[in-house]
C-alpha positions as CSV (number, residue, x, y, z in Angstrom):
1,M,0.0,0.0,0.0
2,K,1.3,3.4,-0.9
3,V,0.9,5.8,2.0
4,D,-1.0,9.0,1.4
5,F,1.0,11.4,3.5
6,S,-1.7,14.1,3.1
7,K,-4.2,11.9,4.8
8,L,-1.9,11.2,7.7
9,D,-1.0,14.9,7.9
10,R,-4.7,15.5,8.5
11,A,-4.8,12.8,11.2
12,F,-1.6,14.0,13.0
13,N,-2.4,17.7,12.6
14,P,-6.2,17.8,12.7
15,Q,-8.0,21.1,12.3
16,S,-11.3,19.4,13.2
17,L,-11.9,16.6,15.7
18,V,-14.9,14.5,16.5
19,V,-15.1,12.3,19.6
20,V,-17.8,9.5,19.4
21,G,-19.2,7.9,22.6
22,D,-17.5,9.8,25.3
23,R,-18.7,11.7,28.4
24,A,-18.2,15.4,29.2
25,T,-15.7,14.4,31.9
26,G,-14.4,11.3,30.0
27,M,-10.9,10.7,28.9
28,W,-11.2,11.7,25.2
29,L,-13.1,15.0,25.6
30,N,-11.5,15.9,28.9
31,F,-8.0,15.4,27.7
32,R,-8.7,17.8,24.8
33,K,-9.4,20.9,26.8
34,N,-6.4,22.6,25.2
35,Y,-7.1,21.3,21.6
36,K,-6.5,24.2,19.2
37,G,-8.9,23.1,16.5
38,R,-12.7,22.6,16.2
39,L,-13.9,20.0,18.7
40,Y,-17.3,18.2,18.4
41,S,-19.0,15.3,20.1
42,V,-21.2,12.6,18.9
43,Q,-23.4,11.1,21.7
44,V,-26.9,9.6,21.5
45,N,-27.6,9.4,25.2
46,A,-29.7,12.4,25.9
47,E,-28.5,13.0,29.5
48,T,-24.8,12.6,28.5
49,A,-25.3,14.8,25.5
50,A,-26.8,17.5,27.7
51,A,-23.8,17.4,30.0
52,I,-21.4,17.6,27.0
53,E,-23.2,20.7,25.7
54,A,-23.2,22.3,29.2
55,A,-19.4,21.8,29.1
56,G,-19.2,24.0,26.0
57,I,-18.8,21.2,23.4
58,K,-21.3,21.0,20.5
59,N,-22.9,17.5,20.3
60,Y,-24.5,15.8,17.4
61,L,-26.3,12.4,17.0
62,S,-24.1,11.1,14.2
63,V,-20.8,11.8,12.5
64,A,-22.7,12.6,9.3
65,D,-24.5,15.5,11.1
66,V,-21.3,17.3,12.1
67,P,-20.9,20.4,9.8
68,G,-17.8,20.9,7.6
69,P,-14.9,18.6,6.8
70,I,-13.6,16.3,9.6
71,D,-9.9,15.5,9.8
72,L,-10.0,12.9,12.7
73,V,-12.7,10.9,14.4
74,I,-12.0,9.2,17.7
75,V,-14.4,6.3,18.5
76,A,-14.9,5.4,22.2
77,A,-18.3,3.7,21.6
78,P,-19.2,0.1,22.3
79,R,-18.1,-2.5,19.7
80,S,-21.7,-3.1,18.7
81,A,-21.7,0.4,17.1
82,A,-18.4,0.1,15.4
83,L,-19.7,-0.8,11.9
84,K,-22.4,1.9,11.9
85,I,-19.8,4.6,12.9
86,M,-17.5,3.4,10.2
87,D,-20.3,3.8,7.6
88,D,-21.0,7.3,8.8
89,C,-17.2,8.2,8.6
90,I,-17.1,6.8,5.0
91,R,-20.1,8.9,4.0
92,K,-18.6,12.0,5.6
93,D,-15.3,11.4,3.9
94,V,-13.3,12.0,7.1
95,G,-9.5,12.1,7.0
96,A,-8.9,9.2,9.4
97,V,-10.8,7.3,12.2
98,H,-9.2,6.1,15.4
99,Y,-10.9,3.2,17.2
100,F,-10.2,3.2,20.9
101,T,-12.9,0.6,20.9
102,A,-11.6,-3.0,21.5
103,G,-13.0,-6.5,21.5
104,F,-12.0,-7.7,18.1
105,S,-9.5,-10.4,17.0
106,E,-7.5,-10.0,20.2
107,T,-10.4,-11.6,22.1
108,G,-10.0,-14.9,20.1
109,T,-13.8,-15.1,19.7
110,A,-15.5,-15.8,16.4
111,E,-17.7,-12.7,16.8
112,G,-14.7,-10.4,17.5
113,V,-12.8,-11.8,14.5
114,E,-15.8,-11.4,12.2
115,M,-16.4,-7.9,13.3
116,E,-12.8,-7.0,12.7
117,R,-12.9,-8.5,9.2
118,Q,-15.9,-6.4,8.3
119,L,-14.4,-3.2,9.8
120,T,-11.2,-3.8,7.8
121,E,-13.0,-4.6,4.6
122,R,-15.2,-1.5,4.7
123,A,-12.3,0.8,5.5
124,K,-10.1,-0.6,2.8
125,Q,-12.8,-0.5,0.1
126,A,-13.4,3.2,1.0
127,N,-9.7,4.0,1.3
128,L,-10.4,5.3,4.8
129,Y,-7.4,5.4,7.1
130,L,-8.3,3.3,10.2
131,I,-6.0,3.8,13.3
132,G,-6.3,0.7,15.5
133,P,-8.7,-0.6,16.8
134,N,-7.8,-1.3,20.4
135,C,-5.4,1.6,20.8
136,M,-4.8,5.1,22.2
137,G,-4.3,6.7,18.8
138,I,-2.4,9.9,18.0
139,Y,-0.5,12.3,20.2
140,N,0.6,15.8,19.1
141,P,1.3,18.0,22.1
142,K,1.5,21.2,20.1
143,L,-2.2,20.9,19.1
144,G,-3.4,19.5,22.4
145,I,-4.0,16.0,20.9
146,G,-3.3,13.0,23.1
147,Q,-3.3,11.7,26.7
148,N,-2.0,14.8,28.5
149,V,-1.1,13.1,31.8
150,W,2.2,15.0,32.1
151,P,2.9,18.7,31.6
152,Y,3.8,19.9,28.1
153,T,6.5,22.6,28.5
154,G,6.8,23.8,25.0
155,F,10.3,22.4,24.6
156,S,9.7,19.8,21.9
157,A,12.5,17.5,20.8
158,P,12.2,16.2,17.2
159,I,11.6,12.6,18.3
160,C,8.5,10.4,17.8
161,L,7.2,7.0,18.8
162,I,5.3,4.3,16.9
163,S,3.8,1.9,19.5
164,Q,1.4,-1.1,19.4
165,S,0.8,-0.5,23.1
166,G,-1.2,2.5,24.3
167,T,0.3,2.3,27.8
168,H,3.8,2.4,26.4
169,A,3.0,5.3,24.2
170,T,1.7,7.3,27.2
171,S,4.6,6.1,29.4
172,F,7.1,7.1,26.7
173,G,6.0,10.7,26.9
174,Q,6.3,10.6,30.7
175,H,9.7,9.1,30.7
176,A,10.9,11.4,27.9
177,F,9.7,14.4,30.0
178,M,11.7,13.1,33.0
179,Q,14.7,12.8,30.7
180,G,14.5,16.4,29.6
181,M,12.6,16.0,26.4
182,D,9.0,16.6,25.2
183,I,8.2,14.4,22.2
184,N,7.0,15.7,18.9
185,K,4.4,13.1,17.9
186,A,3.4,9.6,18.8
187,V,0.9,7.0,17.7
188,S,-0.5,3.9,19.4
189,F,-1.9,1.6,16.6
190,G,-3.1,-1.5,18.5
191,N,-4.3,-4.2,16.1
192,G,-3.1,-2.3,13.1
193,L,-5.8,-3.5,10.7
194,V,-5.4,-0.9,7.9
195,L,-2.3,1.1,8.9
196,D,0.5,-1.0,10.3
197,A,4.0,-0.2,11.6
198,A,5.5,0.2,8.1
199,D,2.9,2.9,7.2
200,Y,3.7,5.1,10.2
201,L,7.4,4.5,9.7
202,E,7.1,5.9,6.1
203,Y,5.1,8.8,7.4
204,F,7.7,9.8,10.0
205,D,10.4,9.5,7.5
206,Y,8.5,12.1,5.4
207,D,7.6,14.3,8.5
208,Q,10.1,17.2,8.6
209,E,9.6,17.7,12.3
210,T,10.9,14.2,13.1
211,K,14.7,13.5,13.4
212,V,14.8,10.2,15.4
213,I,12.1,7.5,15.3
214,G,11.4,5.1,18.2
215,M,9.2,2.0,18.0
216,Y,7.6,-0.5,20.4
217,L,6.5,-3.5,18.4
218,E,5.0,-6.9,19.3
219,G,4.9,-8.2,15.7
220,V,4.2,-7.1,12.1
221,R,1.6,-8.2,9.6
222,D,3.8,-8.1,6.5
223,G,7.4,-8.8,7.6
224,K,8.8,-8.5,4.1
225,R,7.4,-5.0,3.6
226,F,8.2,-3.9,7.1
227,L,11.9,-4.7,6.7
228,K,12.0,-3.1,3.3
229,V,10.6,0.1,4.6
230,L,12.8,-0.1,7.8
231,K,15.9,-0.4,5.6
232,K,14.9,2.6,3.5
233,V,14.0,4.8,6.4
234,S,17.1,3.9,8.5
235,A,19.2,5.2,5.7
236,H,17.7,8.7,6.3
237,K,16.8,8.8,10.0
238,P,17.9,6.7,13.0
239,V,15.2,4.1,14.0
240,V,15.3,2.5,17.5
241,I,13.1,-0.5,18.1
242,W,12.0,-2.1,21.4
243,K,10.6,-5.5,20.7
244,G,8.0,-6.9,23.1
245,G,7.5,-10.7,23.4
246,R,11.2,-11.8,23.6
247,T,10.2,-14.8,25.8
248,D,7.6,-17.6,25.5
249,E,5.6,-15.9,28.2
250,G,5.8,-12.6,26.4
251,D,4.6,-14.2,23.2
252,R,1.5,-15.6,25.0
253,A,0.7,-12.1,26.4
254,I,0.9,-10.6,22.9
255,A,-1.8,-13.0,21.6
256,S,-4.4,-11.4,23.9
257,H,-3.0,-7.9,23.6
258,T,-2.8,-7.1,19.9
259,A,-3.2,-10.5,18.3
260,S,0.2,-10.1,16.6
261,L,2.1,-13.1,15.3
262,A,5.1,-14.3,17.2
263,V,8.5,-14.2,15.6
264,S,11.8,-15.8,16.5
265,L,13.9,-13.4,18.6
266,R,17.1,-14.5,16.9
267,V,15.6,-13.9,13.4
268,W,14.2,-10.6,14.6
269,K,17.4,-9.2,16.0
270,A,19.4,-10.2,12.9
271,A,16.8,-8.6,10.6
272,V,16.7,-5.3,12.6
273,R,20.4,-5.0,12.6
274,Q,20.7,-5.8,8.9
275,S,18.2,-3.1,8.2
276,G,20.3,-0.5,10.0
277,A,18.1,0.0,13.0
278,V,19.0,-0.2,16.6
279,G,17.4,-2.9,18.8
280,V,16.9,-2.2,22.6
281,T,15.2,-4.1,25.4
282,S,13.5,-1.5,27.7
283,M,11.8,1.8,27.8
284,E,14.8,3.4,29.4
285,E,17.2,2.1,26.8
286,L,14.8,3.2,24.0
287,I,14.7,6.8,25.3
288,D,18.4,7.0,26.2
289,T,19.5,5.7,22.8
290,M,17.1,8.1,21.0
291,K,18.5,11.0,23.1
292,A,22.1,10.0,22.3
293,L,21.3,9.8,18.6
294,L,19.7,13.1,18.6
295,Y,22.3,15.1,20.5
296,L,25.6,13.4,19.8
297,P,27.6,13.9,16.6
298,P,28.6,10.7,14.8
299,V,30.3,8.4,17.2
300,R,33.4,6.9,15.5
301,G,35.4,5.1,18.2
302,D,34.9,3.2,21.4
303,R,37.6,4.9,23.6
304,V,36.1,7.1,26.3
305,G,37.8,9.7,28.5
306,I,35.9,10.3,31.8
307,A,36.4,12.8,34.6
308,G,34.5,14.3,37.5
309,G,34.1,11.5,40.0
310,S,35.8,10.5,43.2
311,G,37.1,7.1,44.3
312,G,34.1,4.8,44.4
313,P,32.1,6.5,41.6
314,S,35.2,6.4,39.4
315,V,35.4,2.7,39.8
316,A,31.7,2.3,39.1
317,I,31.7,4.4,36.0
318,A,34.8,2.5,34.7
319,D,33.0,-0.8,35.2
320,A,29.7,0.5,33.6
321,F,31.4,1.7,30.4
322,A,33.7,-1.4,30.1
323,E,30.8,-3.8,30.6
324,A,28.8,-1.9,27.9
325,G,31.6,-2.8,25.5
326,L,33.5,0.5,25.5
327,K,37.2,1.1,26.4
328,L,38.8,3.5,28.9
329,P,42.4,3.5,27.6
330,R,45.5,5.0,29.2
331,L,46.1,8.5,28.1
332,T,49.2,9.6,26.2
333,K,52.4,10.6,27.9
334,T,51.8,14.2,26.9
335,S,48.5,14.2,28.8
336,Y,50.0,12.6,31.9
337,D,52.9,15.0,32.0
338,E,50.5,18.0,31.8
339,L,48.2,16.5,34.5
340,A,51.2,15.8,36.7
341,S,52.1,19.5,36.6
342,F,49.1,20.6,38.7
343,F,47.1,17.6,39.8
344,S,46.9,16.9,43.5
345,L,47.1,13.2,44.3
346,I,45.6,13.6,47.7
347,G,42.1,12.1,47.3
348,G,42.5,11.8,43.6
349,G,44.1,10.1,40.6
350,Y,44.4,10.7,36.9
351,R,44.6,7.4,35.1
352,N,41.2,7.2,33.3
353,P,38.7,7.9,34.7
354,V,40.3,11.0,36.1
355,D,39.4,10.8,39.8
356,T,39.2,14.5,40.6
357,G,38.0,14.3,44.2
358,N,37.2,17.6,45.8
359,A,40.8,18.9,45.6
360,N,41.0,18.9,41.8
361,R,37.4,19.7,40.8
362,R,38.2,23.4,40.4
363,E,40.5,22.4,37.6
364,I,37.8,20.5,35.7
365,K,37.9,22.7,32.7
366,R,41.6,22.2,32.2
367,I,41.3,18.4,32.8
368,M,38.5,18.0,30.3
369,E,40.5,20.0,27.7
370,I,43.5,17.6,28.2
371,L,41.1,14.7,27.6
372,E,39.7,16.4,24.5
373,R,43.2,16.8,23.0
374,D,44.3,13.3,23.9
375,A,44.9,11.1,20.8
376,N,43.8,8.0,22.7
377,I,40.3,9.4,23.4
378,D,37.3,9.3,21.0
379,N,34.5,10.4,23.4
380,L,34.2,12.5,26.5
381,A,32.0,12.0,29.6
382,L,31.8,14.2,32.7
383,L,30.3,13.0,35.9
384,T,28.4,15.8,37.6
385,G,25.5,15.9,40.1
386,S,23.8,17.7,42.9
387,H,23.7,15.0,45.6
388,R,26.0,14.9,48.6
389,G,29.5,13.7,47.8
390,M,29.7,15.5,44.5
391,A,32.2,18.3,44.5
392,A,30.3,20.3,41.8
393,T,26.7,20.9,40.7
394,P,25.4,20.6,37.1
395,E,25.1,24.4,37.0
396,T,28.9,24.8,37.3
397,D,29.5,22.4,34.4
398,L,26.8,23.6,31.9
399,A,29.0,26.3,30.3
400,L,32.0,24.0,30.2
401,L,30.3,21.2,28.3
402,G,28.3,23.6,26.2
403,D,31.5,25.3,25.0
404,M,33.2,21.9,24.4
405,R,30.2,20.7,22.3
406,K,30.7,23.6,20.0
407,S,34.5,23.4,19.7
408,T,35.2,19.7,19.4
409,P,34.1,17.0,16.9
410,K,34.4,14.4,19.7
411,P,31.0,13.3,21.3
412,V,30.5,14.9,24.7
413,M,28.0,13.6,27.3
414,A,27.1,14.3,31.0
415,I,26.2,11.8,33.7
416,V,23.8,13.5,36.2
417,P,22.8,10.9,38.9
418,F,20.4,11.7,41.7
419,V,19.6,10.1,45.1
420,T,16.7,12.0,46.8
421,P,13.3,13.1,45.3
422,E,14.5,16.7,45.6
423,E,17.6,15.9,43.6
424,L,15.4,14.3,40.9
425,K,13.8,17.6,40.0
426,E,17.2,19.3,40.0
427,T,18.6,16.6,37.8
428,R,15.7,16.8,35.3
429,D,16.1,20.6,35.1
430,A,19.8,20.2,34.6
431,T,19.3,17.5,32.0
432,R,17.1,19.8,30.0
433,K,19.6,22.6,30.2
434,F,22.5,20.3,29.0
435,Q,20.4,19.1,26.1
436,T,19.4,22.6,25.1
437,M,23.2,23.1,24.6
438,G,23.3,19.9,22.5
439,V,24.9,17.7,25.3
440,P,22.9,14.5,26.2
441,A,22.7,13.9,29.9
442,F,21.9,10.6,31.5
443,S,20.7,9.8,35.0
444,S,23.1,6.9,35.6
445,M,26.5,5.7,34.5
446,E,25.0,2.5,33.1
447,R,22.3,4.2,31.0
448,G,24.8,6.6,29.5
449,A,27.2,3.8,28.7
450,R,24.6,1.6,27.0
451,A,23.3,4.6,24.9
452,L,26.8,5.5,23.8
453,K,27.6,1.9,22.7
454,N,24.2,1.7,20.8
455,V,25.0,4.8,18.9
456,L,28.5,3.6,18.1
457,D,27.1,0.4,16.7
458,Y,24.6,2.4,14.7
459,Y,27.3,4.5,13.0
460,R,29.6,1.5,12.5
461,F,26.8,-0.3,10.6
462,K,26.0,2.9,8.7
463,N,29.7,3.2,7.7
464,G,30.1,-0.4,6.8
465,D,32.4,-1.1,9.8
466,S,31.7,-4.2,11.9
467,G,33.9,-2.8,14.6
């Protein structure tokens, strides 16, 4: 199927939106209080319709009765009304229809399977773009579209998510916010009857507001087409994929969630890698890897120079980066000679990582510049933080790393751990500030190390280097 980007543009950027079957205080109407387009309701229950009208939303008895063109319809009505609503949407020539409504093939019942078949057949014959069913649909924070369960700050990173799971789509936005980013767009597509993962992938390749694409998938309907599209898109934009159902137990859960077909994990991992995408195994790794791909320049080598910690943290960060498959090499003699000229060995050491302790933290700019010039170092990482035991706060390191990001081709990253709830907010704010300067910041040594290694693998494949 050739994707009609103009139709998907209408769905992701709707100027008119109709919600079918919700209540005035329900999820779909209530979460669109800040929607910037024309919002209408379709509700046949007289009492509920009156409450919707009292809330300031115009209600109609059918989609066909709504005046003017309709870009997106959200269906939250019972399954028994699904086919009639589909017929109304076809007659109205809507841009796309999102079915939150569930109870189709994922139930395993003959009735659910047959209802799904008819819904699919009618949508395809009319060339109507059906999103779902059994999904949370589209999220576009700039227009007030989506499940607004976290604050939108106006700082939108050019990342998007394609997810079979509605919960993961919502959680992705929350996790991204905590990691200093607001997402650009997302879609939860559930059973994917008409539009599947490959269709959304093509759309986000076309979308100029998207620079890095994330995916949560449980399976695909047309594996050959998906891999063909994935290879094409990965050549233009980084794609990071979190695969659900990596175990027998996960496969069984998938069957009742989105009715997707299971696939061998070994085959899946090989196919994703050969397509040029990055495979991950958790929400945290998905977001961290997307963040690193977005903010880091191309990563060419596996040698890392690290500074900023004290004894124990320096050992831990060395282990974290080495266990991720990266190297912390010895520095050149020139670097060691320069460090020896001013470095206090009381409470510190300068092998690699450079254990600054408190005594040498005031020289951190000079230390990082030595690491940046060192011929044995490909990447730079600075351990900073606001919790007790750290000799500096992120605020004191912002300008340093921001300037380095502009002056060196070497990737620069920050590690900003936290301990207490109060430090969590400070860490989130600092992370956002670092990333405004183009420096990715990670909340743990392990997360930063995994993300850097994933990005290195991405560029090695892209450049035809197996490492």
